[in-house]
Every structure is written in structure tokens, then in C-alpha cells.
C-alpha positions in Angstrom: 58.5 104.5 34.7 60.8 107.4 34.3 64.3 106.8 35.7 65.5 109.5 38.1 69.1 109.8 39.2 70.1 110.1 42.8 71.2 113.7 42.1 67.8 114.6 40.6 66.1 113.0 43.5 68.1 115.0 46.0 67.4 118.1 44.0 63.7 117.5 44.2 64.1 117.2 48.0 66.1 120.5 48.1 69.3 118.8 49.2 72.6 119.0 47.5 74.9 116.0 47.5 77.7 116.3 50.0 81.2 116.1 48.5 83.6 113.7 50.1 86.0 115.5 52.4 89.6 115.3 51.3 92.2 114.6 53.9 94.0 117.9 54.7 97.0 116.1 56.3 100.0 114.4 54.7 101.1 110.9 55.7 104.0 112.5 57.5 101.7 114.8 59.6 99.5 111.8 60.5 102.5 109.9 61.8 103.7 112.9 63.8 100.3 113.2 65.4 100.1 109.5 66.2 103.5 109.7 67.8 102.5 112.7 69.9 99.3 110.9 71.0 101.6 108.2 72.6 103.2 110.9 74.6 99.9 112.4 75.6 98.7 108.9 76.8 101.9 108.6 78.9 101.2 112.0 80.5 97.6 111.0 81.3 98.6 107.7 82.8 101.6 108.9 84.9 100.6 112.5 85.6 103.9 113.9 84.1 105.8 114.2 80.9 108.2 111.4 80.0 111.7 111.9 81.4 115.2 111.0 80.4 117.5 108.7 82.4 119.2 105.3 82.1 117.2 103.9 85.1 113.8 104.6 83.5 111.7 102.4 81.3 113.1 102.3 77.7 109.7 103.4 76.2 109.6 106.4 78.5 113.1 107.4 77.3 112.0 107.0 73.7 109.0 109.3 74.3 111.2 111.8 76.0 113.6 111.9 73.0 110.6 112.1 70.6 109.2 115.0 72.6 112.5 116.9 72.5 112.5 116.6 68.7 108.9 117.8 68.4 109.6 120.8 70.6 112.6 121.7 68.5 110.7 121.8 65.2 108.4 124.8 64.5 106.2 123.0 62.0 105.6 120.1 64.5 104.6 122.6 67.2 102.2 124.3 64.9 100.7 121.0 63.7 100.3 119.6 67.3 99.1 122.8 69.0 95.4 121.7 69.1 96.4 118.3 70.5 98.6 119.7 73.3 96.1 119.9 76.2 98.8 119.5 78.8 101.4 122.0 77.6 103.9 119.3 76.7 105.4 121.3 73.8 106.5 124.1 76.0 110.2 124.5 76.6 111.6 122.1 79.2 112.1 123.3 82.8 115.4 124.8 83.7 117.9 122.2 84.6 116.2 119.4 82.8 118.7 117.4 80.9 118.2 115.7 77.5 118.9 112.1 76.6 122.6 111.9 75.5 122.0 108.8 73.4 121.2 109.4 69.7 118.2 107.8 67.9 120.2 104.7 66.8 121.5 104.0 70.3 118.1 104.4 71.8 116.5 102.1 69.2 119.3 99.6 69.9 118.1 99.6 73.6 114.8 98.3 72.2 116.5 95.6 70.3 115.8 97.3 67.0 118.2 97.5 64.1 117.9 101.1 63.0 117.5 101.7 59.3 118.9 104.7 57.5 117.1 108.0 58.0 115.1 106.8 61.0 113.3 109.8 62.7 111.7 109.2 66.1 109.0 111.8 65.2 107.9 109.5 62.3 108.3 106.1 64.0 105.3 104.0 63.1 106.3 100.3 63.4 109.4 98.5 64.5 110.3 94.9 64.5 110.2 93.5 68.1 113.8 92.2 68.1 113.8 92.4 71.9 111.6 89.3 72.1 114.0 87.4 69.8 117.0 88.5 71.9 115.3 87.4 75.2 114.6 84.0 73.7 118.2 83.7 72.6 119.4 84.6 76.1 117.2 81.9 77.6 118.5 79.4 75.1 122.1 80.2 76.1 121.5 78.9 79.6 123.5 75.9 80.6 123.3 73.4 83.6 124.8 74.8 86.8 127.5 72.3 87.9 127.6 73.6 91.5 123.9 74.2 91.9 123.8 72.5 95.3 125.8 75.4 96.6 123.0 77.8 95.6 120.0 75.6 96.2 119.6 76.7 99.9 119.6 80.3 98.9 116.6 79.8 96.6 114.8 77.9 99.3 115.4 80.7 101.8 114.2 83.4 99.4 111.0 81.4 98.8 110.4 81.1 102.5 111.0 84.9 102.9 108.5 85.6 100.1 105.9 83.3 101.7 106.4 85.0 105.1 106.4 88.5 103.5 110.0 89.2 104.8 110.8 89.9 101.2 108.6 91.6 98.5 108.6 91.6 94.7 108.5 94.9 92.8 108.1 95.7 89.1 111.5 96.1 87.5 112.0 99.7 86.5 111.5 101.5 89.8 115.1 100.8 90.4 116.8 99.4 87.3 120.2 98.9 88.9 121.5 95.3 89.1 124.1 94.3 91.7 125.9 91.2 92.8 123.9 89.2 95.3 120.4 90.4 94.2 117.5 88.2 93.3 115.0 88.7 90.4 112.1 86.9 88.8 112.6 86.3 85.1 110.6 83.9 82.9 108.9 82.4 85.9 112.2 81.5 87.5 114.1 83.1 90.4 117.4 84.5 89.1 120.4 85.1 91.4 123.3 87.4 90.4 126.1 85.2 91.8 129.0 87.2 90.3 129.7 90.4 88.4 132.8 91.0 86.3 134.9 94.1 85.7 133.0 97.1 84.2 133.5 97.4 80.4 132.5 100.1 77.9 130.1 99.0 75.2 130.4 100.2 71.6 127.5 102.6 72.2 129.4 104.3 75.0 127.4 102.8 77.8 129.1 100.9 80.7 128.3 97.2 81.1 129.6 94.1 82.9 129.5 90.4 82.5 127.3 88.5 85.0 127.0 85.0 86.2 123.3 84.4 86.8 122.0 81.3 88.5 118.3 80.2 88.0 116.1 78.3 90.4 115.6 75.5 87.8 119.3 74.6 88.1 120.7 76.4 85.1 122.9 79.4 84.7 123.9 82.0 82.1 126.8 84.3 81.4 125.2 87.4 80.1 125.8 91.1 80.1 124.1 93.3 82.7 122.3 95.4 80.1 121.0 92.2 78.5 119.5 91.1 81.9 118.0 94.6 82.2 116.4 94.4 78.8 115.0 90.9 79.5 113.5 92.1 82.8 112.0 95.2 81.1 110.4 93.0 78.4 109.0 90.4 80.7 105.6 91.6 82.0 106.0 89.3 85.0 109.7 90.4 85.6 110.2 91.5 89.2 112.9 92.6 91.6 113.0 90.7 94.9 113.7 93.0 97.8 116.2 92.4 100.6 114.9 90.9 103.8 113.3 93.4 106.1 111.4 93.4 109.4 109.4 96.3 108.1 106.2 94.3 107.3 106.1 93.0 110.9 105.9 96.4 112.6 104.9 99.8 111.3 103.5 103.2 112.2 100.5 102.8 109.9 98.0 100.0 110.7 97.2 97.4 108.0 94.2 95.2 107.6 95.8 92.4 109.6 97.5 94.6 112.2 96.6 94.3 115.8 96.7 97.1 118.4 98.8 94.7 120.5 100.0 91.1 120.5 101.7 88.6 122.7 104.3 86.0 121.8 103.8 83.1 124.3 106.1 80.2 125.1 104.6 77.0 126.5 106.0 73.9 128.1 104.1 70.6 128.0 103.1 68.6 131.1 102.6 65.4 129.0 103.9 62.1 130.5 104.9 60.9 127.0 108.4 59.4 127.6 110.0 61.4 124.7 108.6 64.6 126.1 109.3 63.9 129.7 112.9 63.2 128.9 113.5 66.6 127.4 110.8 68.7 129.1 113.1 71.7 129.8 114.0 72.0 126.1 110.7 71.3 124.4 108.8 74.6 123.8 105.8 75.7 121.8 105.8 79.3 120.3 102.7 81.2 119.3 101.3 84.6 118.8 97.9 85.8 120.0 95.9 89.0 120.1 93.9 87.9 123.1 94.5 86.3 126.5 97.0 83.4 126.5 95.0 81.7 129.3 91.9 81.5 127.0 94.0 80.1 124.2 95.3 77.1 126.3 92.1 76.5 128.4 91.3 73.2 126.6 94.9 72.1 126.0 94.4 68.6 127.4 91.8 67.9 124.7 93.7 69.4 121.7 96.5 67.5 119.9 98.0 70.9 119.0 99.0 71.0 122.7 100.1 67.3 122.8 96.8 66.3 124.5 98.1 67.5 127.8 98.0 70.5 130.1 100.7 73.2 129.5 102.4 75.8 131.5 103.2 79.3 130.3 106.9 79.9 130.8 107.3 83.2 129.0 105.3 86.0 127.4 106.5 89.0 125.4 104.2 92.0 124.7 104.4 93.6 121.3 102.6 96.5 119.6 101.3 97.1 116.1 102.1 93.6 115.0 101.0 91.5 112.0 100.4 88.2 113.7 100.5 85.9 110.7 103.7 87.4 109.3 105.4 87.2 112.7 104.5 83.6 113.2 105.9 82.8 109.7 109.2 84.4 110.7 109.5 82.7 114.1 108.8 79.2 112.6 111.3 79.8 109.8 114.1 80.7 112.2 113.4 77.8 114.5 112.5 75.2 111.8 115.8 73.3 112.1 114.8 72.4 115.7 111.2 71.4 115.0 110.2 68.5 117.2 109.8 65.2 115.2 107.1 63.4 117.2 103.9 61.5 116.3 101.2 61.0 118.9 97.7 59.6 118.8 94.7 61.8 119.1 91.5 61.0 121.1 90.3 58.8 118.3 93.5 56.8 117.9 94.6 58.7 114.7 98.3 59.6 114.3 99.0 63.3 114.6 102.3 65.2 114.1 102.1 68.4 116.2 103.6 71.5 114.7 105.1 74.6 116.4 107.0 72.6 119.0 110.7 73.0 119.1 113.8 71.6 120.9 115.3 74.9 121.8 116.5 76.5 125.1 114.5 79.3 126.6 117.5 81.7 126.5 117.6 81.3 122.7 113.9 82.2 122.5 114.7 85.4 124.5 117.3 86.3 121.9 114.9 85.5 119.0 112.3 87.9 120.5 115.0 90.6 121.0 116.0 90.3 117.4 112.4 90.5 116.3 112.2 93.8 118.2 115.3 95.3 116.7 114.5 94.1 113.2 117.5 91.8 112.7 115.8 88.5 113.0 115.5 87.9 109.2 119.3 87.5 109.0 119.4 84.6 111.5 118.6 80.9 111.8 118.9 78.5 114.7 121.7 76.0 114.7 120.7 72.9 116.7 124.3 71.5 116.7 125.6 74.6 118.5 122.3 75.5 120.3 122.5 79.1 119.2 121.4 81.6 116.5 123.8 82.0 113.6 124.0 84.5 110.8 122.5 83.1 107.6 
């Protein structure tokens, strides 16, 4: 059998072997293109070019500096022209300011030790020092000697989150950190208990020393910018908003919103000795979207109503209200006066009714008034003085 080479076989078929294509780009050009593709992806995800500014995500700031340098170099603009589908390489809009920090300072923000000759247009891989730094900051936490002072604050914040009086937002929308604010870092609630005098860091940025208390009973004495870096790096890092009555009422209806609602106040007709002795002070609060009368029609058969008939002593009409959120707030405010009573249901089983409180009717009037004006989240009932007090 005659041996025929591949080339001869292709020639018999009338086909010429295809020569391997040689790469027309240098390694430097490939790196520039890869770096520009990061910027393009940012543009497609956010609908705009990356922008400068201390309050923005550090990677957005890096892309903005990189884009400035690409715009400034003719060879880069020529190389990237076919990839620039969004006009990113055009001159920046009038009034747009550039990042004042140099490459080394910006890399330092990422926790990266810059090497000589670093060019952001050729950045390919950096050592993730930010992760190491975050771990070191956690390791520097020490037990908080006066944690009992702060413990009620954490309990109240958790209640506010449960009742939607507070919300959590991704850190970065507002990167400022102030005394008295709460964050979520590393799965713990962090409270900025104190902030020292403003100092100027070696890179020219302003900073301050913080005392941060964590919900696990530890604390740390770290710089404000260190806390910012840690919150940026933590995918679950969040800012906890201030209390607001906004989620209770609004102009736009939500899934759970009702066209109207009624806060009702009930008084029990039970002959239980503990109830009879304090009948004028024992009240049940609730919220309904229907008729109160229908709600209490079978009260004598329901342990929720102390297995006795009730009388309606007050009602308050409200509009565009989220019933579940409002009930959470009402019960949180009056929780110090919750009735501690156990009764037996129809089958002889012990039951501890909820939503009954030892509170005067005039205080309930004030609670509702503060619900309406949006200030209720800043108050709590004090049984010792029988009045609402500022938290």
C-alpha cells in the first residue's frame, strides 16, 4: 500500500491546508482590551460609565481611573475603537471631575501593595490583601467591658428590623459612617458608639478612629476607612437605616396595604378575679381591615379574648395602612406593659393570651396620635410612670 501524506491527500481533494493564524496582538494589547471589557461590562450592568467619587464602590473608582487613562492615550483609543459600542472613549462631559488619587493610592484602597511601574491600563491580577486586612480587623476585636449598656440598643434594633421600622441597604449607596449608626458586618450588628477627632492619613485622605460595638459582645478600635473597606468587601455587609414610620403609610399601595384599616381597643367582661380587679386598665389592641363587630362575635369561645365577651371602648380609622407592620409597632411600644396572665381554655389547657396590656386609655390615644404623625418609633411605654417616654 502506497503511503500518502496528509498534504497529498488534501491536494487530491482540491483543498489546501489552512495555515495557523498568528496572533496579531501583543500581550500588552490583550491586557488593555481585557481591562476595557471590565469597563464595558460595568456600563451594561449599570447603564452608565463608571464615575469618580469617594462615596462610590472602590472598583467603580478603579474603572473610572482606568477609563481616563485609556481616553488619554491615542494608541489605546485606536486599539479599542471596535470594542467601544457605548462611546465610552469619547471625551468626558463638561464639568466631570477626575479622580484626584494616583494609581498607588487607589490600589491601596483595595488593600493592594502597588509594585513599581503599575499601570491601571495593564492591570491583570492583584493579590486580594483586602481579605487579609478584614480578617485582621476581626481578630483585633476585644470583649466589651460595658456591653450591658449597649445590649438594649441591639435588642431594639432587632425588633425594629422585624417590624420593618428599619431596613437594611447594601453599603455603597451612602458610604458615609457617622456616630450612632448601625451596620451588619460579618453576620453581626455593629454600632458606632464613638468617633474621635478627624485626622489626615498619609495618602491625604481624612479619617477618624472609631469605637465599634458588636452584637456578640465584642468591640474594636478601628479607623473609619477600615470599616468602610470591610463593609465594601463583605457581600452581606449592610447599612441599617434609622427608624421611620414610612413603611406603615404611603402614597403607593404595596402588596399588603389596605384601602383602610381600623385600630380597635377592647375591654374584657371576664369575671376572672385578676381581670375584674383591673378592668379599667386592661386593654387589647388590634388592627383589622373589616368590621370590628365581626372580629369579636365569638369572643366568649376564644382564648384570644380571655374566653369572655368584650366591649369596644375605642376605634381609630386609618388609611393606606400595612396592618402587619402596624401591629408589630404597637406591640413593641406597649410590650413593657403586657399582661402576665395564664387562663384555661375550654379543654382545660393553660393558655397565655397575647396583645392584652395594663395601660390607660389616654396613653393609647397618644400612641395612635404618634402613629399618625410618624413619631411612634421613637417612643416606648414606661409602666412605672404610666406614660410614653422617648427611647
